[in-house]
ZAPA-511584 format. One record per residue (C-alpha): x, y, z; residue in one letter. Coordinates in nm, 2 decimals. Layout:
% residues N
(r (X, Y, Z), "a"),
...
This chain:
% residues 231
(r (-6.57, 0.79, 2.61), "x"),
(r (-6.77, 0.67, 2.29), "x"),
(r (-7.08, 0.50, 2.34), "x"),
(r (-7.29, 0.27, 2.04), "x"),
(r (-7.65, 0.29, 2.00), "x"),
(r (-7.90, 0.10, 1.86), "x"),
(r (-7.84, 0.14, 1.46), "x"),
(r (-8.20, 0.18, 1.39), "x"),
(r (-8.26, 0.47, 1.60), "x"),
(r (-7.90, 0.65, 1.44), "x"),
(r (-8.11, 0.56, 1.14), "x"),
(r (-8.40, 0.75, 1.22), "x"),
(r (-8.23, 1.08, 1.35), "x"),
(r (-8.06, 1.08, 0.97), "x"),
(r (-8.46, 1.04, 0.81), "x"),
(r (-8.56, 1.35, 1.02), "x"),
(r (-8.23, 1.54, 0.97), "x"),
(r (-8.25, 1.43, 0.55), "x"),
(r (-8.61, 1.57, 0.60), "x"),
(r (-8.52, 1.88, 0.80), "x"),
(r (-8.21, 1.95, 0.50), "x"),
(r (-8.46, 1.89, 0.24), "x"),
(r (-8.69, 2.15, 0.33), "x"),
(r (-8.41, 2.43, 0.50), "x"),
(r (-8.08, 2.38, 0.32), "x"),
(r (-7.75, 2.32, 0.52), "x"),
(r (-7.77, 2.68, 0.61), "x"),
(r (-8.06, 2.75, 0.76), "x"),
(r (-8.12, 2.41, 0.94), "x"),
(r (-8.12, 2.39, 1.30), "x"),
(r (-8.01, 2.11, 1.56), "x"),
(r (-8.30, 2.21, 1.73), "x"),
(r (-8.57, 2.16, 1.40), "x"),
(r (-8.38, 1.78, 1.37), "x"),
(r (-8.41, 1.72, 1.72), "x"),
(r (-8.82, 1.83, 1.71), "x"),
(r (-8.86, 1.59, 1.37), "x"),
(r (-8.70, 1.32, 1.51), "x"),
(r (-8.92, 1.33, 1.81), "x"),
(r (-8.63, 1.33, 2.02), "x"),
(r (-8.44, 1.64, 2.31), "x"),
(r (-8.15, 1.84, 2.18), "x"),
(r (-7.90, 1.69, 2.41), "x"),
(r (-8.00, 1.35, 2.30), "x"),
(r (-7.93, 1.47, 1.97), "x"),
(r (-7.56, 1.55, 2.02), "x"),
(r (-7.55, 1.19, 2.14), "x"),
(r (-7.55, 1.09, 1.83), "x"),
(r (-7.38, 1.36, 1.64), "x"),
(r (-7.12, 1.64, 1.75), "x"),
(r (-7.28, 1.93, 1.52), "x"),
(r (-7.47, 2.03, 1.23), "x"),
(r (-7.14, 1.93, 1.00), "x"),
(r (-7.18, 1.56, 1.15), "x"),
(r (-7.56, 1.53, 1.07), "x"),
(r (-7.49, 1.62, 0.74), "x"),
(r (-7.19, 1.38, 0.69), "x"),
(r (-7.44, 1.11, 0.85), "x"),
(r (-7.75, 1.19, 0.60), "x"),
(r (-7.53, 1.13, 0.32), "x"),
(r (-7.32, 0.82, 0.45), "x"),
(r (-7.72, 0.68, 0.57), "x"),
(r (-7.84, 0.80, 0.16), "x"),
(r (-7.57, 0.71, -0.06), "x"),
(r (-7.40, 0.42, 0.16), "x"),
(r (-7.40, 0.19, 0.47), "x"),
(r (-7.41, 0.29, 0.85), "x"),
(r (-7.16, 0.10, 1.04), "x"),
(r (-7.40, -0.07, 1.31), "x"),
(r (-7.07, -0.05, 1.55), "x"),
(r (-6.99, 0.32, 1.48), "x"),
(r (-6.88, 0.52, 1.78), "x"),
(r (-7.11, 0.81, 1.89), "x"),
(r (-7.15, 1.12, 1.89), "x"),
(r (-7.02, 1.09, 1.49), "x"),
(r (-6.72, 1.32, 1.51), "x"),
(r (-6.73, 1.67, 1.31), "x"),
(r (-6.57, 1.66, 1.00), "x"),
(r (-6.39, 1.95, 0.85), "x"),
(r (-6.55, 2.10, 0.53), "x"),
(r (-6.31, 1.93, 0.28), "x"),
(r (-6.42, 1.66, 0.40), "x"),
(r (-6.76, 1.69, 0.38), "x"),
(r (-6.77, 1.82, 0.08), "x"),
(r (-6.54, 1.49, -0.04), "x"),
(r (-6.74, 1.30, 0.14), "x"),
(r (-7.03, 1.43, -0.06), "x"),
(r (-6.83, 1.36, -0.38), "x"),
(r (-6.73, 1.02, -0.33), "x"),
(r (-7.08, 0.89, -0.22), "x"),
(r (-7.28, 1.05, -0.48), "x"),
(r (-7.07, 0.91, -0.76), "x"),
(r (-7.17, 0.57, -0.62), "x"),
(r (-7.56, 0.66, -0.55), "x"),
(r (-7.62, 0.86, -0.93), "x"),
(r (-7.45, 0.54, -1.09), "x"),
(r (-7.64, 0.50, -1.42), "x"),
(r (-7.47, 0.17, -1.54), "x"),
(r (-7.74, 0.12, -1.82), "x"),
(r (-7.72, 0.47, -1.93), "x"),
(r (-7.35, 0.45, -1.93), "x"),
(r (-7.32, 0.09, -2.05), "x"),
(r (-7.59, 0.21, -2.39), "x"),
(r (-7.37, 0.56, -2.42), "x"),
(r (-7.07, 0.35, -2.46), "x"),
(r (-7.20, 0.16, -2.79), "x"),
(r (-7.20, 0.26, -3.10), "x"),
(r (-7.52, 0.07, -3.22), "x"),
(r (-7.79, -0.14, -3.06), "x"),
(r (-8.02, -0.44, -3.18), "x"),
(r (-8.30, -0.30, -3.02), "x"),
(r (-8.29, 0.06, -2.99), "x"),
(r (-8.66, 0.06, -2.82), "x"),
(r (-8.55, -0.21, -2.49), "x"),
(r (-8.30, -0.04, -2.47), "x"),
(r (-8.45, 0.29, -2.47), "x"),
(r (-8.74, 0.22, -2.26), "x"),
(r (-8.44, 0.04, -1.99), "x"),
(r (-8.26, 0.40, -2.01), "x"),
(r (-8.57, 0.55, -1.90), "x"),
(r (-8.68, 0.36, -1.63), "x"),
(r (-8.32, 0.31, -1.44), "x"),
(r (-8.30, 0.78, -1.47), "x"),
(r (-8.67, 0.75, -1.35), "x"),
(r (-8.60, 0.47, -1.06), "x"),
(r (-8.29, 0.69, -0.92), "x"),
(r (-8.46, 1.00, -0.92), "x"),
(r (-8.76, 0.90, -0.72), "x"),
(r (-8.48, 0.68, -0.49), "x"),
(r (-8.31, 0.99, -0.44), "x"),
(r (-8.59, 1.24, -0.41), "x"),
(r (-8.50, 1.37, -0.06), "x"),
(r (-8.16, 1.36, -0.15), "x"),
(r (-8.15, 1.54, -0.45), "x"),
(r (-8.36, 1.87, -0.23), "x"),
(r (-8.11, 1.80, 0.03), "x"),
(r (-7.80, 1.90, -0.21), "x"),
(r (-8.00, 2.15, -0.43), "x"),
(r (-8.08, 2.40, -0.15), "x"),
(r (-7.78, 2.39, 0.06), "x"),
(r (-7.64, 2.43, -0.28), "x"),
(r (-7.77, 2.79, -0.28), "x"),
(r (-7.59, 2.92, -0.01), "x"),
(r (-7.25, 2.71, -0.02), "x"),
(r (-7.04, 2.74, -0.39), "x"),
(r (-6.85, 2.46, -0.31), "x"),
(r (-7.13, 2.20, -0.27), "x"),
(r (-7.28, 2.38, -0.61), "x"),
(r (-6.96, 2.26, -0.80), "x"),
(r (-6.95, 1.88, -0.67), "x"),
(r (-7.35, 1.86, -0.75), "x"),
(r (-7.38, 2.02, -1.06), "x"),
(r (-7.06, 1.99, -1.22), "x"),
(r (-6.94, 1.65, -1.07), "x"),
(r (-7.30, 1.51, -1.10), "x"),
(r (-7.58, 1.62, -1.29), "x"),
(r (-7.34, 1.74, -1.57), "x"),
(r (-7.20, 1.39, -1.62), "x"),
(r (-7.58, 1.24, -1.66), "x"),
(r (-7.63, 1.47, -1.91), "x"),
(r (-7.28, 1.42, -2.10), "x"),
(r (-7.36, 1.08, -2.09), "x"),
(r (-7.75, 1.10, -2.21), "x"),
(r (-7.63, 1.39, -2.54), "x"),
(r (-7.34, 1.14, -2.64), "x"),
(r (-7.62, 0.82, -2.62), "x"),
(r (-7.85, 1.04, -2.81), "x"),
(r (-7.63, 1.15, -3.09), "x"),
(r (-7.49, 0.78, -3.15), "x"),
(r (-7.87, 0.62, -3.16), "x"),
(r (-7.98, 0.94, -3.35), "x"),
(r (-7.61, 0.83, -3.60), "x"),
(r (-7.72, 0.47, -3.61), "x"),
(r (-8.07, 0.58, -3.74), "x"),
(r (-8.25, 0.43, -3.45), "x"),
(r (-8.35, 0.80, -3.33), "x"),
(r (-8.49, 1.06, -3.51), "x"),
(r (-8.19, 1.34, -3.56), "x"),
(r (-8.17, 1.62, -3.35), "x"),
(r (-8.02, 1.93, -3.40), "x"),
(r (-7.87, 1.92, -3.07), "x"),
(r (-7.81, 1.63, -2.85), "x"),
(r (-7.71, 1.81, -2.56), "x"),
(r (-8.08, 1.97, -2.55), "x"),
(r (-8.23, 1.67, -2.61), "x"),
(r (-8.05, 1.52, -2.29), "x"),
(r (-8.15, 1.78, -2.08), "x"),
(r (-8.53, 1.79, -2.19), "x"),
(r (-8.55, 1.39, -2.11), "x"),
(r (-8.37, 1.47, -1.73), "x"),
(r (-8.56, 1.78, -1.69), "x"),
(r (-8.89, 1.64, -1.76), "x"),
(r (-8.84, 1.35, -1.57), "x"),
(r (-8.71, 1.53, -1.31), "x"),
(r (-9.00, 1.74, -1.32), "x"),
(r (-9.27, 1.44, -1.32), "x"),
(r (-9.10, 1.22, -1.07), "x"),
(r (-8.98, 1.46, -0.80), "x"),
(r (-9.10, 1.83, -0.82), "x"),
(r (-9.43, 1.75, -0.87), "x"),
(r (-9.45, 1.65, -0.57), "x"),
(r (-9.42, 2.00, -0.44), "x"),
(r (-9.63, 2.21, -0.68), "x"),
(r (-9.97, 2.17, -0.48), "x"),
(r (-10.15, 2.14, -0.83), "x"),
(r (-10.00, 1.86, -0.94), "x"),
(r (-9.91, 1.69, -0.58), "x"),
(r (-10.18, 1.46, -0.63), "x"),
(r (-10.13, 1.33, -1.00), "x"),
(r (-10.14, 0.90, -1.03), "x"),
(r (-9.76, 0.84, -1.02), "x"),
(r (-9.75, 0.46, -1.21), "x"),
(r (-9.99, 0.65, -1.46), "x"),
(r (-9.74, 0.99, -1.45), "x"),
(r (-9.45, 0.78, -1.52), "x"),
(r (-9.60, 0.58, -1.80), "x"),
(r (-9.75, 0.86, -1.99), "x"),
(r (-9.43, 1.02, -1.96), "x"),
(r (-9.15, 0.80, -2.05), "x"),
(r (-9.41, 0.64, -2.37), "x"),
(r (-9.39, 1.02, -2.46), "x"),
(r (-9.00, 1.07, -2.43), "x"),
(r (-8.96, 0.75, -2.62), "x"),
(r (-9.19, 0.84, -2.89), "x"),
(r (-8.97, 1.15, -2.94), "x"),
(r (-8.68, 1.01, -2.98), "x"),
(r (-8.72, 0.68, -3.15), "x"),
(r (-8.69, 0.69, -3.51), "x"),
(r (-8.97, 0.54, -3.72), "x"),
(r (-8.95, 0.15, -3.74), "x"),
(r (-8.72, 0.15, -3.42), "x"),
């Protein structure tokens, strides 16, 4: 018979699983590793989720949506197609960048500097907020081609496409410097933000760099490299 447990404890299980998946990826993560990370017995973990697939789905829902406090437990096992569809749906909502999306649709703006600062701030904030989830998906995608397509083709490339369109339009209006390839400029921005806001934390020689200073310096330099003189 389905049971209900305290939603706070379910959130703890999801957080522990997120850390394990982020370190090991889906294929190499083991249920016993998650139980140990959560500080519970393996049998107790199976009281929350029926399988590793169900646990992965829980992490996706927990990271990118809300967990139903009255959910029946243990959470059932979704099939792989259902799981991939859930990841795609949740990522589409979570990776949304409304400031960038709106800016990319406009052909010009009255205050290019303020707009660009808002775009870069949003990109940094989303990168920080989804850091562990992105680690989880990247590591899992190495051994899961279908997930790789969802993550890279469905999410990451869309962000790059929007940013390239934004750079191209502002360059055409004179607000940004002219660049040979807006897509490369967009990738430079995304990769720079991703490294300093996320990957830096896994680099033993850079993890102690102050977060606030890194953010101010990186975003200021990116803005200066894009804005034309007088903008």
